[in-house]
C-alpha positions in Angstrom: -101.6 25.7 -44.6 -100.3 27.7 -47.6 -96.8 28.9 -48.2 -95.8 32.3 -46.1 -94.4 33.8 -49.4 -97.1 35.7 -51.2 -95.3 35.5 -54.6 -98.2 33.4 -56.1 -101.0 35.5 -54.2 -102.5 32.6 -52.4 -104.5 33.1 -49.4 -102.3 33.4 -46.5 -104.4 31.9 -44.0 -102.2 32.4 -41.2 -101.8 35.9 -41.3 -105.8 35.9 -41.8 -106.0 34.3 -38.6 -103.5 36.7 -37.0 -105.8 39.5 -38.2 -108.8 37.8 -36.8 -107.0 37.6 -33.2 -106.9 41.4 -33.5 -110.2 41.5 -34.6 -111.6 39.4 -31.5 -109.5 41.6 -29.0 -111.0 44.7 -30.6 -114.7 43.5 -30.4 -113.9 42.5 -26.7 -112.7 45.9 -25.9 -115.8 47.7 -27.4 -118.0 45.1 -25.5 -116.2 46.3 -22.3 -116.6 49.8 -23.2 -120.1 49.6 -24.1 -121.0 47.9 -20.8 -119.2 50.0 -18.5 -119.6 53.6 -20.3 -123.1 54.3 -19.0 -122.3 53.0 -15.8 -119.2 55.0 -15.1 -121.1 58.2 -16.4 -124.1 57.4 -14.3 -121.7 57.0 -11.3 -120.2 60.7 -11.9 -123.6 62.1 -12.4 -123.4 62.7 -16.1 -126.2 60.5 -17.2 -127.5 63.0 -19.9 -123.9 62.9 -21.5 -124.1 59.2 -21.9 -126.5 59.3 -24.8 -124.8 62.1 -26.5 -121.4 60.9 -26.0 -121.7 57.8 -28.3 -123.5 60.2 -30.7 -120.5 62.5 -30.8 -117.9 59.8 -31.1 -119.6 58.1 -34.3 -119.5 61.6 -35.8 -116.0 62.0 -34.9 -115.2 58.6 -36.3 -117.2 59.4 -39.5 -114.4 62.3 -40.3 -111.4 60.4 -38.9 -111.8 57.1 -40.1 -111.3 58.4 -43.8 -108.5 60.8 -42.7 -106.7 57.8 -40.9 -107.0 55.6 -43.6 -105.3 57.9 -46.2 -102.5 58.6 -43.6 -102.1 54.6 -43.3 -101.7 54.3 -47.2 -99.0 56.9 -47.1 -96.9 55.3 -44.5 -97.7 51.8 -46.5 -95.9 53.4 -49.4 -93.3 55.0 -47.1 -92.3 52.2 -44.9 -93.7 49.1 -46.6 -95.9 48.2 -43.7 -98.8 49.4 -41.9 -97.9 47.3 -38.7 -96.1 50.7 -37.0 -99.2 52.5 -37.4 -101.1 49.6 -36.1 -98.9 48.9 -33.1 -99.0 52.8 -32.2 -102.8 52.9 -32.3 -102.9 49.5 -30.0 -100.4 50.9 -27.4 -102.4 54.3 -27.5 -105.7 52.6 -26.7 -104.3 50.5 -24.0 -102.9 53.5 -22.3 -106.5 55.1 -22.5 -107.9 51.9 -21.1 -105.4 51.9 -18.5 -106.3 55.5 -17.6 -110.0 54.9 -17.3 -109.3 51.8 -15.1 -107.2 54.1 -12.6 -109.7 56.5 -12.4 -112.9 54.7 -12.6 -112.5 53.8 -8.8 -111.9 57.1 -7.5 -114.5 59.7 -6.3 -113.3 62.3 -8.6 -114.4 65.9 -7.5 -117.0 67.4 -9.7 -114.9 70.0 -11.3 -112.7 67.4 -12.7 -115.0 64.5 -13.8 -115.0 65.7 -17.5 -111.5 63.8 -17.5 -113.2 60.5 -17.8 -115.7 61.1 -20.9 -112.6 63.0 -22.4 -110.4 59.8 -21.9 -113.4 57.6 -23.3 -113.3 59.8 -26.5 -109.6 59.7 -26.6 -109.8 55.8 -26.6 -112.5 55.5 -29.3 -109.9 57.8 -31.6 -107.0 55.5 -30.6 -109.4 52.6 -31.8 -109.7 54.3 -35.0 -106.1 54.6 -35.7 -105.5 51.1 -36.1 -108.9 49.4 -36.9 -109.3 50.2 -40.6 -105.5 50.0 -41.5 -105.6 46.5 -39.8 -108.7 45.4 -42.0 -106.8 47.1 -45.0 -103.9 44.3 -44.7 -106.3 41.9 -46.3 -105.1 43.3 -49.8 -101.7 42.1 -48.6 -102.8 38.6 -47.5 -105.6 37.7 -50.2 -105.7 38.1 -53.8 -108.7 40.4 -54.8 -110.9 37.4 -56.0 -110.7 35.6 -52.7 -111.3 38.6 -50.5 -115.0 37.1 -49.4 -113.5 33.8 -48.5 -111.0 35.5 -46.1 -113.4 38.0 -45.0 -115.7 35.1 -44.0 -113.1 34.3 -41.3 -113.3 37.7 -39.8 -117.2 37.5 -39.8 -117.1 34.3 -38.1 -114.9 35.8 -35.5 -117.2 39.0 -35.1 -120.1 36.9 -34.9 -119.0 34.2 -32.4 -117.3 36.9 -29.9 -120.3 39.2 -30.2 -122.7 36.5 -29.6 -121.4 35.8 -26.3 -122.1 39.4 -25.2 -125.0 38.4 -22.4 -122.5 35.9 -20.7 -119.6 38.3 -21.1 -121.7 41.0 -19.6 -122.4 38.8 -16.5 -118.5 38.4 -16.2 -117.7 42.0 -16.6 -120.3 42.7 -13.6 -118.4 40.5 -11.4 -115.0 41.7 -12.3 -115.6 45.3 -11.8 -114.6 48.2 -14.2 -110.9 48.5 -13.2 -110.0 45.3 -13.5 -111.7 44.9 -16.7 -110.2 47.8 -18.5 -106.7 46.6 -17.5 -107.8 43.1 -19.3 -109.1 45.0 -22.2 -105.8 46.7 -22.7 -104.1 43.2 -22.4 -106.2 41.9 -24.9 -105.4 44.6 -27.6 -101.7 44.4 -26.8 -101.8 40.5 -27.2 -104.1 40.6 -30.4 -101.6 42.9 -31.9 -98.6 40.9 -31.0 -100.4 37.5 -32.4 -100.8 39.7 -35.5 -97.1 40.9 -35.7 -95.7 37.3 -35.1 -98.2 35.7 -37.8 -97.0 38.6 -40.3 -93.6 38.5 -40.9 -92.2 41.4 -43.2 -91.4 39.2 -46.1 -95.3 38.4 -46.6 -95.8 41.9 -47.8 -95.9 42.5 -51.6 -94.7 46.0 -52.2 -94.7 45.4 -55.7 -98.6 45.7 -56.0 -98.5 49.2 -54.5 -95.6 50.2 -57.1 -97.7 49.1 -59.8 -100.6 51.3 -59.1 -99.2 54.0 -56.7 -100.0 56.5 -59.1 -103.4 55.5 -59.8 -106.2 57.1 -57.6 -109.9 57.1 -57.5 -111.9 60.0 -58.4 -113.5 61.8 -55.6 -117.1 61.0 -56.8 -116.1 57.2 -56.2 -114.7 57.9 -52.8 -117.9 59.8 -51.9 -120.3 56.9 -53.0 -118.2 54.5 -50.9 -118.6 56.8 -47.8 -122.5 57.0 -48.5 -122.7 53.2 -49.1 -120.9 52.8 -45.7 -123.3 55.3 -43.9 -126.5 53.7 -45.5 -125.3 50.1 -44.7 -124.4 51.1 -41.1 -127.8 53.0 -40.7 -129.9 49.8 -41.7 -127.6 47.6 -39.5 -128.1 49.7 -36.7 -131.8 49.8 -37.2 -132.0 46.2 -37.3 -130.3 45.7 -34.1 -131.9 48.8 -32.1 -135.5 48.1 -32.9 -136.1 44.4 -34.2 -134.9 42.2 -31.2 -137.6 44.3 -29.3 -140.1 43.4 -31.9 -139.2 39.9 -32.0 -139.2 39.5 -28.3 -142.7 40.4 -28.0 -143.5 37.3 -30.3 -141.1 35.2 -28.3 -141.7 36.7 -24.8 -139.6 33.6 -23.3 -136.4 35.4 -24.8 -134.8 38.3 -23.7 -133.9 41.1 -26.1 -130.1 40.6 -25.5 -130.4 36.9 -26.4 -132.3 37.6 -29.7 -129.6 39.8 -30.8 -126.9 37.2 -29.7 -128.8 34.5 -31.4 -128.7 36.6 -34.7 -124.8 37.3 -34.6 -124.5 33.4 -33.6 -126.4 32.7 -37.0 -124.3 35.2 -39.0 -121.1 33.6 -37.6 -122.2 29.9 -38.7 -123.2 31.0 -42.0 -120.3 33.0 -42.8 -117.8 30.4 -44.1 -120.3 28.7 -46.8 -121.5 32.2 -47.7 -117.9 33.3 -48.2 -117.5 30.7 -51.1 -121.0 31.7 -52.5 -120.1 35.6 -52.1 -116.8 34.9 -54.1 -118.9 33.6 -57.0 -121.6 35.9 -56.8 -119.6 39.3 -56.5 -119.7 41.8 -53.6 -122.0 44.1 -55.6 -124.8 41.6 -55.6 -124.1 40.0 -52.3 -124.3 43.2 -50.5 -127.5 44.2 -52.4 -128.9 40.8 -51.7 -128.0 40.8 -47.9 -129.4 44.5 -47.4 -132.7 43.9 -49.4 -133.5 40.5 -47.7 -132.7 42.3 -44.2 -135.3 45.0 -45.3 -137.9 42.7 -46.6 -137.5 40.6 -43.3 -137.9 43.8 -41.2 -141.4 44.2 -43.0 -142.2 40.5 -42.0 -141.6 40.9 -38.5 -143.9 43.7 -38.2 -146.7 41.7 -39.6 -145.9 38.7 -37.9 -147.8 37.1 -34.7 -146.3 33.5 -35.0 -143.7 32.3 -32.9 -142.3 29.5 -35.1 -142.0 32.3 -37.9 -140.3 34.6 -35.3 -137.6 31.8 -35.0 -137.4 31.4 -38.7 -137.0 35.3 -38.9 -134.0 35.3 -36.3 -132.3 32.6 -38.4 -133.0 34.7 -41.9 -131.7 37.9 -40.2 -128.6 36.0 -39.1 -127.7 34.9 -42.8 -128.7 38.3 -44.5 -126.4 39.9 -41.9 -123.6 37.7 -42.5 -123.9 38.3 -46.3 -123.9 42.0 -45.7 -120.6 41.7 -43.6 -118.9 39.5 -45.8 -119.5 41.6 -48.9 -118.7 44.9 -47.1 -114.9 44.8 -47.0 -114.3 43.4 -50.5 -116.8 45.9 -51.9 -114.8 48.8 -50.5 -111.4 47.2 -51.5 -112.4 46.2 -54.7 -113.5 49.7 -55.8 -110.2 51.3 -55.3 -106.6 50.6 -55.9 -104.4 48.5 -53.5 -102.4 51.9 -52.8 -105.8 53.1 -51.5 -106.9 50.2 -49.5 -106.5 52.3 -46.1 -108.5 55.0 -47.5 -111.2 52.5 -48.9 -111.9 50.9 -45.3 -111.6 54.3 -43.6 -114.4 55.7 -46.0 -116.5 52.6 -45.3 -116.1 52.5 -41.5 -116.7 56.2 -41.5 -119.6 56.1 -43.2 -120.9 53.3 -41.0 -120.1 55.3 -37.9 -121.9 58.4 -39.1 -125.0 55.8 -39.8 -124.8 54.6 -36.4 -124.8 58.2 -34.9 -127.5 58.9 -37.1 -129.7 55.9 -35.7 -128.8 57.0 -32.2 -129.8 60.6 -32.5 -133.2 59.5 -34.1 -133.9 57.1 -31.5 -132.9 59.5 -28.7 -134.9 62.4 -30.2 -137.8 60.8 -32.1 -138.0 57.5 -30.1 -138.3 55.2 -33.6 -141.1 52.6 -33.9 -140.6 49.5 -35.7 -142.7 50.8 -38.8 -140.5 53.9 -38.8 -137.5 51.8 -38.8 -138.7 49.6 -41.7 -139.6 52.6 -43.7 -136.1 54.2 -43.1 -134.4 50.7 -44.0 -136.1 50.7 -47.3 -134.9 54.1 -48.0 -131.1 53.0 -46.8 -131.5 50.2 -49.3 -132.4 52.4 -52.1 -129.5 54.5 -51.3 -127.1 51.8 -51.5 -128.7 50.5 -54.7 -128.3 53.7 -56.4 -124.8 54.1 -55.1 -123.7 50.7 -56.4 -125.2 51.6 -59.9 -123.3 54.9 -59.9 -120.1 53.1 -58.7 -120.5 50.6 -61.8 -120.9 53.6 -64.1 -117.9 55.5 -62.7 -115.7 52.4 -63.0 -116.9 51.7 -66.8 -116.0 55.2 -67.5 -112.6 55.1 -66.0 -111.7 52.0 -67.6 -113.0 53.5 -71.0 -115.7 50.7 -71.6 
């Protein structure tokens, strides 16, 4: 365990694990929401709204994530901490969860049933308030060169918690919506509390903000980060929306949700060794390698008819996905000064939310095939490649090289 004082810019592992606890609570809350949202809307006879609500919420997140990230940077500079904003968002999200839980078991009159989807959207907005600022805390816990190793811990937690989804959904089904939403609210508050007690104020290093407070990234660089987030989120969502079904035809003994869980579990297991490797390789190359490999694996999946190779594809998808996840936060944070860390994460998450919404819209309106998804993934990979090259050019111009 390293010293809790960050003057030497060592990795503050205790604080990173505190952030991982909050991340685990966030993922569990999203799993609760994703499981019960369509069920509740179906009970309210709002089935058609279920598909559109996720798209609308994704588009809202694409706008709000960057705005919220910029606000968190200003709060950081004024108060010396993002924790007040994170605490506010957690409490608000918890209240929204409680509100939904109280209304879920009531037979609401038709005229006021719209209250529940509005509350669900308000919950998504509340989650946006603190998710990006929480991830931006990494710049205060970890030196820039060590971000991949620290982010690997978050990927480990993300993959492990995400992998239990099939078992977790069985538990959720037995508990019922009302109790589950209450437990989701408690999990969020508990995760934020763990982060608070693991992160005493003296761990923060306001000096790094004072040094570059006047430094701001050009708008073209901000736009490129957003587009990279959009294209990356787009390809990742194509992977999980289309290719587990394709692999299931080659492995008929496995259910689709278990294939997705296996990809997540492999990504978690691979995250720690890949974190060290990514730190040596660099975020730019790691992200391109991960996305490029993922794209190639999609093409192989379409051509494959061998169950042994299908298993190998699951393993390879997990490792490439892990590489992308490990790289994306260090990439976004590494392109901007520390005083804009919240904006960097907000731009990336906002773009990713936009990519998710676009994939959902395409599936809903066009019904994507695996071949179509592969071709679109190739386009997304080319967009990311071009944007990363442009980011390098902009950075060289800024530094006068």
